[in-house]
C-alpha positions in Angstrom: -27.3 65.1 59.9 -27.7 68.9 60.5 -31.7 70.2 60.4 -33.4 73.3 60.4 -36.8 74.9 60.1 -35.9 77.1 57.3 -32.9 77.1 54.3 -32.6 79.7 52.3 -30.4 79.2 49.4 -28.9 82.9 47.9 -27.8 86.4 49.8 -29.3 88.4 47.1 -33.4 88.7 47.5 -33.4 86.0 49.3 -31.5 87.4 52.1 -34.2 89.6 52.6 -36.6 87.2 53.9 -35.3 86.5 57.0 -36.2 89.3 59.7 -37.3 89.3 63.2 -40.7 87.7 62.7 -38.4 84.0 62.1 -36.4 85.0 65.2 -38.1 81.7 66.7 -36.7 79.5 63.7 -33.7 78.0 63.2 -32.5 79.2 60.1 -29.2 78.3 57.5 -28.5 81.2 55.0 -26.3 79.0 52.1 -24.1 81.4 49.7 -20.6 80.9 48.2 -20.6 84.3 46.7 -18.2 86.3 47.1 -18.6 88.9 47.6 -22.2 88.3 50.0 -25.2 90.4 48.9 -26.1 88.8 45.7 -26.2 90.6 41.8 -28.0 93.4 42.0 -26.0 94.8 44.9 -22.2 93.7 44.0 -22.3 93.1 40.0 -25.4 94.2 38.7 -28.0 96.8 39.4 -26.6 99.3 41.5 -22.8 99.7 40.4 -24.1 99.8 36.8 -26.5 102.4 37.1 -23.6 104.4 39.1 -21.2 104.0 35.9 -24.3 104.8 33.8 -25.1 108.2 35.7 -21.7 109.3 35.3 -22.1 108.2 32.2 -24.3 110.7 31.4 -22.3 113.4 32.8 -20.2 113.2 30.6 -22.2 112.5 27.9 -23.5 116.1 29.3 -20.7 117.7 29.7 -19.3 116.9 25.8 -23.1 118.5 24.3 -22.9 121.8 26.9 -22.1 123.7 24.0 -25.9 123.2 22.4 -27.1 124.9 25.7 -24.8 128.2 25.2 -22.2 126.7 27.9 -18.3 126.0 26.4 -16.8 123.4 28.4 -13.7 121.6 27.7 -13.8 117.3 27.0 -14.0 115.6 30.9 -10.8 113.5 31.7 -11.3 110.2 32.9 -9.6 109.3 35.9 -10.9 105.3 35.9 -9.4 104.0 39.1 -11.1 107.0 41.1 -14.2 106.7 39.3 -14.1 103.0 40.2 -13.3 103.0 43.1 -15.7 105.3 43.8 -18.4 103.4 43.5 -16.9 100.1 45.1 -15.9 102.3 47.9 -19.9 102.7 48.8 -21.0 99.2 47.5 -18.1 96.7 49.0 -18.9 98.1 53.1 -22.4 97.6 52.7 -22.0 93.9 51.3 -19.0 93.5 54.2 -22.1 94.9 56.9 -24.8 92.2 55.5 -22.4 89.5 56.2 -21.5 90.4 59.6 -24.8 91.5 60.0 -26.3 88.2 59.4 -23.4 86.3 60.8 -24.4 88.2 64.0 -28.1 86.7 64.3 -27.9 83.8 66.9 -30.7 81.6 65.2 -29.5 82.4 61.3 -26.4 79.9 60.6 -24.5 81.5 57.4 -22.8 78.6 55.4 -20.4 80.0 52.9 -20.8 77.3 50.8 -22.9 75.8 47.5 -25.4 73.6 48.2 -26.8 71.2 46.4 -30.1 68.0 46.9 -29.2 64.9 47.9 -33.3 64.6 48.4 -36.6 65.8 49.0 -35.3 68.5 51.5 -32.0 67.2 52.1 -28.9 69.4 51.3 -25.3 68.5 51.2 -23.1 71.9 51.6 -19.5 72.0 49.2 -17.1 74.5 51.4 -14.2 76.0 49.3 -11.5 74.1 51.7 -13.1 70.3 50.4 -15.5 69.5 53.2 -19.0 68.8 53.0 -22.0 69.1 55.6 -25.2 67.5 55.1 -28.3 69.2 56.1 -32.0 69.1 55.9 -35.1 71.5 56.5 -38.5 71.7 57.1 -38.8 74.3 54.4 -36.7 75.6 51.7 -36.3 79.2 49.7 -34.4 78.2 46.1 -33.0 82.1 45.6 -29.7 81.4 44.1 -30.4 83.9 41.0 -28.2 83.6 37.9 -24.9 83.8 36.0 -23.4 85.3 33.0 -23.8 83.0 29.5 -20.7 82.2 28.1 -21.5 80.9 24.6 -19.1 78.0 23.0 -17.6 80.0 21.2 -13.8 78.3 19.9 -11.1 80.1 21.5 -12.6 81.9 23.6 -11.0 80.0 27.2 -7.9 80.4 25.5 -5.4 81.0 28.1 -3.9 84.0 27.0 -7.3 85.8 26.7 -7.9 85.1 30.7 -7.3 88.9 31.5 -9.1 90.1 28.4 -12.2 88.2 28.4 -15.1 89.7 30.7 -18.5 89.8 31.4 -20.4 92.1 33.6 -19.2 89.9 37.1 -16.0 91.5 36.5 -15.6 94.7 33.7 -16.8 97.2 36.4 -13.4 96.1 38.2 -10.8 96.3 35.5 -7.4 98.0 36.4 -7.4 100.1 34.1 -9.7 101.9 31.4 -8.9 100.2 28.2 -8.6 102.4 24.8 -11.0 100.0 22.4 -13.3 97.3 23.2 -16.1 94.5 21.5 -19.0 93.9 23.2 -20.8 90.6 22.1 -24.8 91.0 22.4 -27.3 93.3 21.6 -29.5 93.1 25.1 -30.0 95.5 28.2 -26.6 94.4 29.4 -24.5 95.3 26.6 -26.3 98.1 25.4 -25.8 99.6 28.5 -21.9 99.1 28.9 -21.8 100.2 25.4 -23.4 103.3 26.8 -20.8 103.5 29.8 -17.8 102.4 28.0 -18.4 105.0 25.0 -19.0 107.8 27.4 -15.7 107.6 29.2 -13.9 107.3 25.7 -13.5 103.9 25.1 -13.9 103.4 21.4 -16.4 100.7 21.8 -17.7 98.0 19.0 -20.8 96.3 19.7 -21.7 92.8 17.8 -25.2 91.5 17.7 -26.3 88.3 15.7 -29.9 89.9 15.4 -31.2 92.4 13.2 -31.9 95.2 16.1 -30.6 95.7 19.1 -33.0 95.0 22.5 -35.0 92.9 19.9 -37.9 92.2 22.9 -38.5 96.3 23.4 -40.9 98.1 21.1 -39.6 97.6 17.6 -39.9 101.7 17.0 -38.3 102.8 20.6 -35.4 99.8 19.9 -34.8 100.9 16.4 -34.2 104.7 17.6 -32.3 103.9 20.3 -30.1 101.6 18.0 -29.4 104.5 15.7 -28.5 106.7 18.2 -26.4 104.5 19.6 -24.6 104.1 16.5 -23.5 107.5 16.5 -21.1 106.9 19.4 -20.4 103.0 18.9 -19.8 100.8 16.3 -23.1 98.6 15.9 -22.5 95.9 13.7 -25.8 93.7 13.5 -26.8 90.5 11.8 -23.4 89.0 12.7 -22.4 85.8 13.8 -19.7 85.1 15.6 -17.0 82.4 14.5 -14.0 82.5 16.7 -12.5 84.3 19.0 -8.5 84.3 19.7 -5.4 86.4 21.0 -4.1 87.7 18.0 -6.2 91.3 17.6 -4.1 94.4 17.6 -5.3 95.2 21.3 -5.1 92.1 22.5 -8.4 90.0 21.4 -9.6 89.1 17.9 -13.0 88.3 17.0 -14.5 86.4 14.0 -17.6 87.0 12.5 -20.0 86.4 9.7 -22.9 88.0 8.0 -26.0 86.4 6.9 -24.3 86.4 3.4 -21.5 84.4 5.1 -19.1 87.5 4.3 -16.0 87.2 7.3 -15.3 90.1 9.4 -12.7 90.7 12.0 -12.4 93.4 15.1 -10.1 93.6 17.5 -9.9 95.2 20.8 -7.8 95.1 24.5 -10.8 93.8 26.2 -14.0 91.7 24.9 -17.0 91.9 26.9 -19.3 88.9 26.5 -22.9 89.8 27.4 -25.0 87.5 25.7 -27.8 87.2 28.6 -27.7 85.2 31.6 -28.4 81.7 32.7 -30.6 80.7 36.2 -28.2 78.7 38.5 -30.8 75.8 38.6 -28.4 72.8 36.8 -26.0 73.9 40.2 -28.5 72.3 42.9 -29.3 68.7 41.5 -32.7 69.8 41.6 -34.2 66.1 40.8 -33.5 64.9 43.7 -35.4 67.2 45.1 -38.2 66.7 43.2 -38.2 70.6 41.7 -39.2 70.7 37.7 -37.2 73.6 35.8 -38.6 74.6 32.4 -37.0 73.9 28.6 -34.9 77.1 29.4 -33.9 76.4 32.9 -36.2 78.3 35.1 -37.7 76.9 38.2 -41.1 76.0 37.6 -43.3 78.2 40.4 -46.9 78.8 40.9 -48.5 82.1 41.7 -47.8 81.1 44.9 -44.1 80.8 44.5 -44.0 77.4 45.2 -42.3 75.0 43.2 -43.1 71.4 42.0 -41.7 69.7 45.4 -43.5 70.1 48.8 -42.4 72.4 51.0 -39.7 74.4 48.5 -40.2 77.6 47.3 -38.2 79.9 44.7 -38.0 83.4 43.9 -35.6 86.0 41.3 -33.4 84.9 38.2 -33.7 81.1 39.2 -37.4 81.3 38.6 -38.4 84.7 37.2 -37.8 85.0 33.1 -37.8 88.9 33.8 -34.3 88.7 36.1 -35.2 91.6 37.3 -34.7 93.0 40.5 -37.5 94.6 41.5 -39.2 91.5 40.4 -37.1 89.5 42.8 -37.9 91.7 45.5 -41.6 91.4 44.8 -41.6 87.5 44.7 -39.4 87.4 48.1 -42.4 89.6 49.5 -44.8 87.0 48.7 -42.5 84.3 49.6 -42.1 85.5 53.1 -45.3 86.3 53.8 -46.3 82.3 52.6 -43.9 81.0 55.2 -45.2 82.8 57.7 -49.0 82.8 57.1 -49.3 79.2 55.2 -53.3 78.8 55.7 -53.2 82.6 53.5 -51.3 82.3 50.6 -49.9 85.6 48.9 -49.6 86.1 44.8 -47.4 87.1 42.8 -48.3 88.8 39.0 -45.8 88.8 36.4 -48.4 89.5 33.7 -47.0 93.2 33.7 -43.4 93.2 34.8 -41.6 97.0 33.6 -38.5 97.6 32.6 -35.7 100.2 31.9 -32.3 100.7 30.1 -30.5 102.7 31.6 -28.4 103.7 27.8 -28.3 107.0 26.3 -31.3 107.8 25.7 -33.1 105.4 28.5 -35.9 102.9 27.4 -38.6 101.9 29.9 -41.2 99.7 29.0 -44.6 98.3 30.7 -47.2 95.7 28.8 -47.3 94.4 25.4 -45.5 95.9 22.5 -47.3 97.5 19.7 -46.0 94.5 17.5 -47.3 92.2 20.0 -50.5 94.2 19.4 -50.5 94.3 15.5 -49.2 90.4 15.5 -51.8 88.1 18.0 -52.9 91.0 20.2 -56.3 92.3 20.6 -57.4 96.1 18.9 -55.7 98.5 20.1 -55.1 102.8 19.6 -51.8 104.1 19.6 -51.0 107.9 20.8 -47.4 109.6 20.3 -45.8 112.6 21.7 -42.1 113.6 21.3 -40.3 115.2 24.3 -39.2 118.2 21.8 -42.9 119.6 21.8 -43.7 119.7 25.3 -41.7 122.8 27.3 -39.0 120.9 28.9 -38.2 119.2 25.9 -37.1 122.9 24.6 -35.0 123.4 28.0 -33.6 120.2 27.3 -32.9 121.1 23.3 -34.0 117.8 22.4 -33.9 116.8 18.4 -37.4 115.8 18.1 -36.0 111.7 18.6 -37.2 110.9 22.1 -40.9 110.1 22.2 -43.6 108.5 24.8 -45.8 106.1 23.7 -49.0 104.7 24.9 -51.4 101.8 23.9 -54.7 101.4 24.8 -57.8 99.5 24.3 -60.3 101.7 22.1 -63.2 100.4 23.4 -62.3 101.3 27.9 -59.2 103.0 27.1 -57.6 100.8 29.4 -54.0 100.8 29.0 -52.1 97.9 27.2 -48.6 99.3 27.2 -46.6 102.3 27.5 -42.7 102.8 26.3 -40.8 105.6 26.8 -37.4 106.7 24.8 -35.6 109.6 26.3 -33.9 111.1 29.3 -35.7 110.2 32.5 -37.7 107.6 30.8 -37.2 105.5 34.3 -38.7 107.8 36.2 -41.5 109.2 33.8 -42.6 105.8 33.1 -44.0 105.1 36.8 -47.6 107.0 36.1 -48.6 104.2 33.6 -47.1 101.4 36.0 -49.5 102.7 38.6 -52.6 103.0 35.9 -51.9 99.5 34.8 -51.9 98.1 38.2 -55.2 100.1 39.6 -56.9 99.7 36.1 -56.5 103.7 36.1 -58.1 104.4 32.3 -56.4 106.8 29.9 -59.2 109.7 29.8 -59.2 109.4 33.8 -55.6 109.4 34.3 -54.8 112.4 31.4 -57.8 114.8 33.2 -58.7 113.1 36.7 -55.1 115.0 38.0 -52.9 118.0 37.7 -49.8 117.5 35.7 -47.1 119.8 36.8 -45.9 122.5 34.2 -43.3 122.9 32.3 -42.4 119.5 33.7 -41.1 116.1 31.8 -44.2 114.5 32.4 -45.9 116.4 30.0 -44.9 114.0 27.4 -47.5 111.4 29.2 -50.0 113.4 30.0 -50.1 114.4 26.0 -49.6 111.0 24.5 -52.4 109.8 26.4 -54.4 112.9 25.3 -53.6 111.5 21.9 -55.8 108.3 22.3 -58.4 109.6 24.9 -58.8 113.5 23.8 -60.6 115.9 26.1 -64.5 115.5 25.1 
């Protein structure tokens, strides 16, 4: 049986752990993903944001008239658009694979790992062979995959090339005329924005009463209203069945809260109902690794699992399922592997996120509904993009807003939520303030804010809760 000092399962954030400081160790990097490099690089954050920026450009061209510019509606060359994006990403993935294969102390095992005992693994290869492996220490970084609900008819053979997930929809052979999207979270909303901006007639079906149900309700409702201007949004509907009888190729049948039946059809169905951790593929009970009721590997503040010598990071253990959170986990695991007597910790209490839709929504900390229902006392400050000078430059209609939530006594930020252009960037000062303990008044008046930059919308929201004395 082969033995190594360290085994890492997964080639996403887990791949970043092994650098030159591990050169004196024998390492096995085990990954069956194709292509190499994990979700974010190949089928997640990076390509999708390259698509969302393209969608933003298309929307700007269509809306140019409000600036006194008369431009024709853009024509989409889908193969050129798609190949431009993956023409950059695929070589990066391949280069990462080649680089790992060249390292003398790292064996890249392109198979699927499962535990056969404590720190004992069996790696299954596509050709049917298996290899047994033991390791002194193991890192679980196996990521997640799209959740595929068990709707009747969803797996019918005639729908094989028409039902997609986020893993496959960005590599479509051609741009469809119509699309039905199931879901109401980050992935569903972003792809509804992308494909509608590219000229696809999109219908978005969600079983709950509003999109982005974990976001601040005020902002999520505004985003839903804005998206509904371009997308057919159907809320409070549950899918009953899917089949191949739709006019475009896929039929989706639903019922609402009153059991009224509806039907929708499209050339393509995108299932975007969330993601699940890949923990179920590893036979974790054999290793003594516990998972929570949602399937996430249980870790402590040092990213250690319940089994000695086994760490976990990223989507397989982090409920946020965000790349920046996975990277933070990986940095802690790397440190703890190198310095077992000086363990680093992770802090998952205020992980920020952004939804790259139109408009963007960015968030950190507690939402107003959380504070209202069970949180401490708070003070809320809001300021509209339309009321700052750069908002005038954008011809903002008054929908976009920055909201800050603070403790009324200490003025420490409890949460910040921004809806509008550049929200994913504008929120960073608030993230920094929460991480460093900077209070709202010091944040607002203890630094210069460039005029007339869009950041003034955050400055003025802070002044609503911490006015000048």
